[in-house]
N, C-alpha and C positions, 0 to 999 in steps of 0.2 A: 957628580950630578948635583944640581942645585936642590937645596932642601925645600924651596918653594914649589918646585915641580913635584917632589915626593909628597908634600902635604896636599897639593891639589889632587893628586891621584888617590890619596887616602880619603879625602872628602868625597870624591866621586864614587869610590868603592862603598863608603858608608851610606851615601845617598841612593845608590842603586838598589839596595836592599838584598833580600835573600836570593833573588833570581841570579844576580851576578855572582854571588858567592857559590851557589850551586854549580853554575856553569864553569867557573874557574876551578873548582875542586874536581870536576869531571875532566877538564883539560889537563890538570895536574896528574890525574890517574892515568890518562893516556900516555903521558910522558915517562912513566916508570919503565924500568928495564924489562920486567917480566911481561908487561902489557905490550911493549914494542916487539918483543920476541914472538909472542903469540900472533900479533897482527902480521908480522913478516912471514911466519910459518903458514898462516892461512892464505896469504896472498901468493905465496910461492906455489 
């Protein structure tokens, strides 16, 4: 991947502020194994 793209994404992340960081941390939490297992168990 080109470093220019990565730097642009980093600048976008820094410019978006705390809202984007909170949103992405919640999305990361949903991707963890234990969370996925609980979601699948509830939906089953």
